[in-house]
C-alpha positions as CSV (number, residue, x, y, z in Angstrom):
1,M,-0.2,0.4,0.2
2,L,2.7,2.5,1.2
3,N,4.6,1.9,-2.6
4,V,1.3,2.3,-4.4
5,K,1.3,6.2,-2.5
6,L,4.3,6.3,-3.0
7,L,4.2,5.6,-7.2
8,S,1.2,7.8,-7.5
9,L,3.0,10.5,-5.2
10,W,6.0,10.3,-8.0
11,L,3.7,10.3,-10.6
12,T,1.8,14.1,-10.1
13,T,4.6,16.3,-11.5
14,F,4.9,16.9,-15.2
15,K,8.5,15.2,-15.3
16,S,8.0,12.0,-13.9
17,K,5.1,11.7,-16.0
18,L,7.3,11.4,-19.3
19,Y,10.4,9.7,-16.9
20,A,7.8,6.8,-16.0
21,I,6.7,6.6,-20.1
22,V,10.5,5.8,-20.9
23,L,10.6,3.4,-18.1
24,V,7.6,1.7,-19.2
25,S,8.7,1.8,-22.7
26,L,12.0,-0.1,-21.5
27,V,10.2,-3.0,-19.7
28,V,8.0,-2.9,-23.1
29,R,11.4,-3.4,-25.3
30,V,13.0,-6.3,-23.0
31,I,9.5,-8.0,-22.8
32,G,9.5,-7.5,-26.6
33,F,12.7,-8.6,-27.2
34,F,12.4,-12.5,-25.7
35,L,8.6,-12.4,-27.5
36,L,9.8,-11.7,-30.8
37,P,10.7,-15.4,-33.5
38,N,14.1,-16.3,-33.8
39,Q,14.2,-16.0,-37.0
40,P,14.1,-13.1,-39.6
41,T,10.7,-11.1,-39.6
42,V,9.9,-11.5,-43.5
43,A,6.8,-10.1,-43.4
44,L,7.8,-7.3,-41.6
45,A,11.1,-6.6,-42.1
46,P,13.2,-9.4,-44.1
47,D,16.3,-7.0,-44.4
48,E,17.0,-7.9,-40.9
49,G,18.7,-11.0,-41.3
50,G,20.5,-9.4,-43.7
51,Y,21.9,-6.4,-41.2
52,A,22.3,-9.7,-38.5
53,E,24.9,-11.2,-41.0
54,I,27.2,-8.2,-42.3
55,G,27.6,-7.7,-38.2
56,K,28.6,-11.5,-37.9
57,L,30.9,-10.8,-40.8
58,V,31.9,-8.2,-39.0
59,T,32.7,-9.8,-36.1
60,S,34.8,-12.4,-37.8
61,G,36.9,-10.6,-39.5
62,Q,35.4,-11.6,-42.8
63,P,34.7,-9.1,-46.1
64,T,31.2,-7.6,-46.5
65,T,31.5,-8.0,-50.6
66,S,29.1,-10.1,-50.3
67,Y,26.3,-7.4,-49.6
68,G,27.6,-4.8,-51.9
69,G,27.6,-1.4,-50.1
70,L,25.4,-2.2,-48.0
71,Y,27.6,-2.4,-45.1
72,K,28.4,1.4,-45.6
73,I,25.3,2.5,-45.4
74,S,24.4,0.0,-42.3
75,R,27.2,0.8,-40.1
76,S,25.4,2.9,-37.3
77,L,23.5,-0.3,-36.6
78,V,25.9,-3.2,-37.0
79,L,28.9,-2.1,-35.8
80,P,27.6,-1.7,-32.0
81,A,26.1,-4.9,-33.3
82,S,28.9,-6.9,-34.1
83,L,30.9,-5.9,-30.7
84,L,27.8,-7.3,-28.8
85,N,28.4,-10.0,-31.0
86,K,31.4,-10.0,-29.9
87,I,30.9,-11.0,-26.4
88,G,28.2,-13.9,-27.0
89,I,25.2,-12.8,-28.4
90,E,23.7,-14.2,-31.6
91,P,24.0,-12.0,-34.5
92,L,20.1,-11.4,-35.0
93,S,19.4,-10.3,-31.2
94,S,22.8,-8.0,-31.6
95,V,21.2,-6.2,-34.4
96,R,17.6,-6.3,-32.5
97,I,19.5,-4.8,-29.6
98,I,21.1,-2.0,-31.1
99,A,18.0,-1.3,-32.6
100,S,15.7,-0.9,-29.4
101,V,18.8,1.2,-27.8
102,Y,18.5,3.8,-30.1
103,G,14.6,3.7,-29.6
104,F,15.5,3.9,-25.9
105,C,17.9,7.1,-26.3
106,T,15.6,8.4,-28.4
107,L,13.2,9.2,-26.4
108,L,15.4,10.4,-23.3
109,L,16.4,12.5,-25.6
110,V,12.6,13.9,-26.2
111,V,12.3,14.3,-22.5
112,K,15.1,16.4,-22.5
113,I,14.4,18.8,-25.5
114,I,11.1,18.8,-23.4
115,L,11.9,19.4,-20.3
116,K,14.8,22.1,-21.1
117,T,12.0,24.2,-23.4
118,I,9.7,24.4,-20.7
119,D,12.4,26.0,-18.3
120,I,13.7,28.5,-20.4
121,N,11.0,29.2,-23.1
122,E,7.8,31.0,-23.0
123,V,6.1,27.9,-22.0
124,R,7.1,28.4,-18.4
125,E,3.7,27.3,-17.2
126,I,1.5,25.0,-18.4
127,D,-2.0,24.2,-16.9
128,F,-3.2,20.6,-16.5
129,K,-4.9,20.1,-19.6
130,K,-2.1,21.4,-22.0
131,S,0.3,19.2,-19.6
132,S,-1.6,16.0,-20.2
133,A,-1.9,16.5,-24.1
134,I,1.8,16.5,-24.3
135,V,1.9,13.2,-22.0
136,A,-0.4,11.8,-24.4
137,L,1.7,12.9,-27.1
138,F,4.7,11.4,-26.0
139,A,3.0,8.3,-24.7
140,I,1.7,8.1,-28.5
141,F,5.5,8.6,-29.9
142,A,6.3,5.9,-27.5
143,F,3.8,3.3,-27.3
144,L,2.7,3.5,-31.4
145,P,2.7,-0.1,-32.3
146,S,4.4,0.0,-35.3
147,H,6.9,2.9,-34.4
148,L,7.5,0.6,-31.7
149,L,8.2,-2.1,-33.7
150,W,9.8,-1.0,-35.9
151,S,12.5,0.6,-33.7
152,M,12.6,-3.3,-31.6
153,L,13.6,-5.2,-34.8
154,G,16.9,-5.1,-36.4
155,L,16.7,-2.5,-38.8
156,R,17.9,0.9,-39.7
157,E,14.7,3.1,-38.8
158,S,15.7,3.3,-35.7
159,P,19.1,4.7,-35.6
160,M,17.9,6.7,-38.2
161,E,15.7,8.1,-36.4
162,F,18.1,9.4,-33.2
163,W,20.2,11.0,-35.3
164,V,18.4,12.8,-37.6
165,M,16.2,13.5,-34.2
166,S,19.8,14.5,-32.5
167,A,20.9,16.8,-35.3
168,L,18.0,18.4,-35.4
169,A,17.9,19.1,-31.5
170,S,21.7,20.4,-31.6
171,I,20.2,23.0,-34.0
172,Y,17.9,24.1,-31.8
173,W,19.6,23.7,-28.6
174,V,22.4,26.3,-29.8
175,F,19.5,29.1,-31.3
176,Y,17.2,28.1,-28.6
177,I,18.2,27.0,-25.4
178,Q,22.3,27.6,-25.1
179,K,22.3,30.2,-27.5
180,Q,26.1,30.6,-28.3
181,L,28.3,28.1,-30.1
182,S,30.6,25.6,-28.2
183,L,33.0,23.0,-29.2
184,Q,30.2,20.1,-28.1
185,I,27.7,21.3,-30.2
186,V,30.0,21.3,-32.9
187,L,30.9,17.4,-32.5
188,W,27.2,16.8,-31.7
189,L,26.3,18.0,-35.2
190,V,29.1,16.9,-37.0
191,V,29.0,13.4,-35.5
192,S,25.4,13.0,-35.8
193,I,25.1,14.1,-39.8
194,V,28.2,11.5,-40.4
195,L,26.2,8.7,-38.8
196,I,23.1,9.7,-40.7
197,F,24.6,9.1,-43.9
198,N,26.1,5.5,-41.9
199,S,22.4,4.8,-41.7
200,R,20.7,6.1,-45.1
201,P,22.6,8.4,-47.2
202,Q,19.7,9.9,-49.2
203,V,18.3,11.0,-45.5
204,G,21.6,12.3,-44.9
205,W,21.1,15.0,-48.0
206,V,17.9,15.9,-47.0
207,L,18.8,16.8,-43.8
208,G,21.9,18.5,-45.2
209,V,19.9,20.8,-47.1
210,T,17.5,21.3,-44.5
211,L,20.0,22.6,-42.3
212,L,21.6,25.0,-45.0
213,I,18.0,26.7,-45.4
214,I,17.9,27.1,-41.8
215,L,21.3,28.6,-41.5
216,L,21.3,30.8,-44.6
217,F,18.0,32.2,-43.2
218,K,20.1,33.0,-40.3
219,V,22.9,34.4,-41.9
220,R,23.1,37.6,-40.3
221,N,23.6,35.6,-36.8
222,R,27.5,34.6,-36.1
223,I,26.5,31.1,-34.8
224,A,24.9,30.5,-38.4
225,I,28.3,32.3,-40.3
226,V,30.4,29.3,-37.9
227,L,27.6,26.6,-38.7
228,I,27.5,26.9,-41.8
229,P,31.3,25.7,-42.7
230,V,30.6,23.0,-40.2
231,T,27.3,21.4,-41.6
232,L,29.5,21.3,-45.1
233,I,32.9,19.3,-43.8
234,A,29.9,17.5,-42.2
235,L,28.4,16.5,-45.5
236,G,31.5,15.9,-47.1
237,L,32.9,13.5,-44.1
238,G,29.4,11.9,-44.2
239,Y,29.7,11.1,-47.9
240,A,33.1,10.1,-47.7
241,S,32.5,7.8,-45.4
242,V,30.2,5.7,-47.5
243,S,31.3,6.4,-50.6
244,L,35.3,6.3,-50.7
245,S,37.3,2.8,-50.6
246,L,40.9,2.6,-49.5
247,Q,42.1,0.2,-52.9
248,K,44.9,-2.1,-52.1
249,Q,46.9,-3.0,-56.1
250,D,50.3,-4.5,-56.4
251,V,53.1,-3.5,-58.1
252,F,54.9,-5.8,-60.7
253,M,58.3,-5.2,-62.8
254,L,58.4,-7.4,-66.0
255,V,62.1,-9.1,-65.8
256,A,63.6,-10.7,-68.7
257,T,65.9,-13.6,-68.7
258,D,68.8,-12.0,-69.2
259,G,67.8,-9.5,-66.3
260,T,66.3,-6.7,-67.9
261,A,63.5,-5.1,-66.7
262,T,60.4,-3.4,-67.4
263,D,57.2,-1.4,-66.2
264,G,55.4,-4.4,-65.2
265,T,51.7,-3.1,-65.3
266,A,50.0,-5.6,-67.7
267,C,51.1,-7.8,-64.9
268,K,47.7,-9.7,-63.0
269,D,50.0,-12.4,-61.3
270,S,53.3,-13.3,-60.1
271,N,55.4,-15.2,-62.3
272,E,52.9,-14.5,-65.6
273,K,54.6,-14.7,-68.6
274,I,54.6,-11.8,-70.8
275,I,56.0,-11.6,-74.4
276,V,57.0,-8.2,-74.8
277,Q,58.8,-7.4,-78.5
278,K,59.1,-10.8,-79.2
279,V,61.4,-10.9,-75.3
280,E,59.6,-13.1,-72.5
281,Y,59.3,-11.7,-69.5
282,I,58.2,-12.7,-65.6
283,C,56.4,-11.0,-63.5
284,K,57.7,-9.9,-60.3
285,K,55.4,-8.6,-57.3
286,T,57.5,-5.6,-56.2
287,G,55.4,-3.9,-53.4
288,E,52.2,-2.8,-53.0
289,K,50.1,0.9,-53.6
290,K,47.0,2.2,-52.4
291,S,44.8,4.7,-53.6
292,I,41.4,5.7,-52.7
293,I,38.4,5.5,-55.4
294,G,34.7,6.6,-55.2
295,L,36.0,9.8,-54.7
296,Q,32.9,12.6,-57.1
297,N,31.4,15.8,-56.8
298,P,29.1,15.7,-54.3
299,A,26.7,18.0,-56.1
300,E,26.8,15.5,-58.5
301,V,26.0,12.5,-56.7
302,V,23.0,14.5,-55.2
303,F,21.8,15.2,-58.9
304,E,22.1,11.8,-60.1
305,Q,20.8,10.8,-57.0
306,T,17.8,12.9,-57.5
307,Q,17.5,11.8,-61.2
308,G,17.7,8.5,-60.0
309,I,14.3,8.2,-58.1
310,P,12.2,7.4,-61.0
311,L,14.0,4.4,-61.6
312,H,14.0,3.5,-57.8
313,H,10.1,4.2,-57.6
314,D,10.1,1.6,-60.4
315,L,12.4,-1.3,-59.1
316,N,10.6,-0.8,-55.4
317,Q,6.6,-1.9,-57.3
318,V,8.4,-5.2,-58.4
319,D,6.8,-8.0,-56.8
320,A,4.9,-5.8,-54.7
321,A,1.4,-6.6,-53.1
322,S,0.1,-2.8,-52.4
323,M,1.9,-1.4,-55.5
324,I,1.9,2.7,-55.6
325,Q,0.6,3.1,-58.7
326,T,2.8,5.8,-61.1
327,L,0.8,8.8,-62.3
328,S,0.1,9.3,-65.3
329,C,2.8,12.5,-66.8
330,P,1.2,14.8,-69.7
331,N,4.8,15.2,-70.6
332,S,6.3,11.7,-71.8
333,G,9.5,12.4,-73.3
334,E,13.6,11.2,-72.6
335,T,15.3,14.1,-72.0
336,K,16.2,15.2,-68.0
337,F,13.9,17.8,-68.4
338,D,10.9,15.7,-69.4
339,K,11.8,13.4,-66.2
340,N,12.8,16.1,-63.5
341,F,9.1,17.8,-65.1
342,C,7.3,14.7,-64.2
343,M,9.1,14.4,-60.6
344,L,7.4,17.8,-60.4
345,W,4.3,16.8,-61.2
346,R,3.9,13.8,-59.9
347,A,4.9,15.6,-56.0
348,P,2.2,16.1,-54.6
349,Y,0.1,13.3,-55.8
350,M,3.3,10.8,-54.3
351,S,3.4,12.8,-51.2
352,A,0.2,12.5,-50.7
353,T,0.0,9.1,-51.1
354,F,3.1,8.6,-48.3
355,L,1.2,10.6,-46.1
356,F,-1.6,9.3,-45.9
357,R,-1.6,5.5,-47.2
358,P,-2.3,2.6,-46.9
359,A,-6.1,3.1,-46.6
360,I,-9.0,1.1,-45.8
361,E,-10.7,-0.8,-48.5
362,I,-8.3,0.5,-51.3
363,D,-5.0,-0.6,-50.1
364,V,-5.6,-3.8,-47.5
365,T,-4.0,-7.0,-49.0
366,S,-2.8,-8.7,-45.8
367,R,-3.3,-8.9,-42.3
368,S,-0.4,-6.1,-41.8
369,S,-1.6,-4.0,-44.6
370,F,-5.2,-4.0,-42.7
371,L,-3.5,-3.1,-39.2
372,A,-1.4,-0.5,-41.4
373,A,-4.7,1.4,-42.4
374,L,-6.1,1.6,-38.8
375,E,-2.7,3.8,-37.9
376,N,-2.9,5.3,-40.8
377,I,-6.6,6.4,-39.8
378,L,-4.8,8.7,-36.9
379,W,-2.3,9.9,-39.5
380,T,-5.2,11.7,-40.9
381,G,-7.2,12.7,-38.0
382,A,-3.9,14.2,-36.7
383,F,-3.6,16.5,-39.6
384,I,-7.1,17.1,-40.1
385,F,-7.0,18.1,-36.0
386,I,-3.6,20.6,-36.8
387,I,-5.8,22.4,-39.6
388,T,-8.4,22.5,-37.2
389,M,-6.7,24.1,-34.5
390,L,-4.8,26.5,-37.1
391,I,-7.3,27.8,-38.3
392,K,-9.2,28.3,-35.0
393,K,-6.1,29.7,-33.4
394,R,-4.0,31.1,-36.4
395,R,-0.9,30.1,-34.7
396,L,1.5,27.7,-34.0
397,A,3.0,27.9,-30.5
398,L,7.3,27.9,-31.3
399,L,6.8,28.4,-34.7
400,G,10.5,29.5,-34.7
401,P,12.1,26.8,-33.1
402,I,9.8,23.9,-35.7
403,T,10.8,25.3,-38.3
404,P,13.6,22.8,-39.0
405,S,11.5,20.2,-38.3
406,L,8.8,21.3,-40.7
407,I,11.7,21.8,-43.3
408,F,12.5,18.0,-42.9
409,F,9.2,17.1,-42.7
410,G,8.0,18.5,-46.6
411,L,11.8,17.8,-48.4
412,Y,11.1,14.5,-46.4
413,S,8.1,13.6,-47.0
414,V,8.3,14.8,-51.1
415,G,11.7,12.8,-51.3
416,A,9.8,9.8,-50.0
417,G,6.9,9.9,-51.8
418,S,8.5,9.9,-55.3
419,Y,10.8,7.1,-54.0
420,E,8.8,4.7,-52.6
421,G,7.1,2.1,-55.5
422,N,5.0,-0.1,-52.7
423,M,2.8,0.9,-49.6
424,G,4.5,-1.7,-47.2
425,T,8.0,-0.1,-47.5
426,A,6.6,3.2,-47.7
427,F,4.3,2.8,-44.3
428,R,7.7,1.9,-42.5
429,H,9.8,4.9,-44.0
430,K,7.2,7.2,-42.6
431,S,7.9,6.6,-39.2
432,L,10.7,8.4,-39.4
433,I,8.4,11.7,-39.8
434,L,5.6,10.3,-36.7
435,W,8.2,12.7,-34.5
436,V,7.1,16.1,-36.4
437,V,3.7,15.0,-36.9
438,L,3.2,14.8,-32.9
439,L,5.3,18.4,-32.7
440,L,2.8,19.6,-34.9
441,L,0.2,18.5,-32.5
442,A,1.7,19.2,-29.2
443,S,2.0,23.1,-31.0
444,A,-1.2,23.7,-32.0
445,I,-2.5,22.4,-28.5
446,L,0.1,24.9,-26.7
447,A,-0.3,28.2,-29.1
448,K,-2.7,30.8,-27.7
449,K,-5.6,32.2,-29.8
450,T,-4.5,35.0,-31.7
451,P,-7.3,37.9,-30.7
452,T,-9.4,39.1,-33.6
453,H,-9.6,42.7,-34.9
454,R,-13.0,42.7,-33.0
455,N,-11.4,41.9,-29.6
456,E,-9.0,44.2,-29.9
457,S,-10.6,46.8,-31.0
458,S,-13.2,46.5,-27.5
459,G,-10.3,46.1,-25.5
460,N,-8.4,48.8,-26.8
461,A,-12.0,50.6,-26.0
462,V,-11.5,49.8,-22.1
């Protein structure tokens, strides 16, 4: 009885309620870990088996070339998982544990930001209803079934979400909380950007564009002047970390029977015999040289990836049970201008499809898609509520601080919407922006109603 009273007393404060959600989330994650099947969940997340195998290869020191470039763009997940694998935890469990740790750390980051915002910003005191709404939104973020599941499976979604939010949090922290630059903030931002590239490079570019837009608008601020080159350097490091490779190549000399030697560029193996101008030479290995390969202008990379979006959309449609239809384009030419025009033409439809589908009746092809469609009703309801509150209050609370998140939301929705070819993968990738939707809801709830012109006139008359 005493313990119950102490617990109820502890849960009376706003802060304690937030941390209680974090604690319950930890318990749910531990229980969920033991309830998950011992094999990769092929129906929900077939990729986790691949990440587990990559982690195993890294642990044993074997090359990961059989998985192409997947190792480089999943290092934020597989490298920590390989450390767990080294101490005896099996590969699949290792990637799941790391993904869940990322999800747990994301909740801690959100709590830190919420409490600091309330401490120093214009939301110094919030009434019971508003505080309850924030707690409820945080609980949705922690326990929304799909979001919780994706952060417990051995996928890149959880590390990607953490590092995106971490990068945006560093910008928020330096401009609205600390209000001065520090080495810690710079390192925080750089590490976050680099590790986003090591989670999903496309998202790294989207985030980079978002940050540069914000910093350019704040260019009169000395902090922004410093952070612009820092962001560019971080983008370069992130790009280099997933694109550049160190190639080893044997160096040979062609040695004739009379002892004369010449350049051995044509050699492939030691003791290989090559005839040059009727003289027989034998290839002798003289050393080894290392060279960096994969270097390309980052601007060209972004342009090429943008141009490749329609192709990836078509590939993602292959064998998909819930294929996203490609909207017909009035301009069917094959030039770059025609393709870019069609991408822009389709962008509103593709973005809306990404945000508001799957829908019941028209998109349900399995039990999992039915559950996704049910959950998607909440997404649609959230947007309707936000629009209603905007019409009613005509403003959003903390609009300046949340603007970077809104820009990222817009760019990501357009990019992911154009890229995705099936609704299953699109629904999973949509979990990355759940926090922005909840942030918008919180902003709409906390906003004070803008007084009408009539009310202002009445107030002045009094």
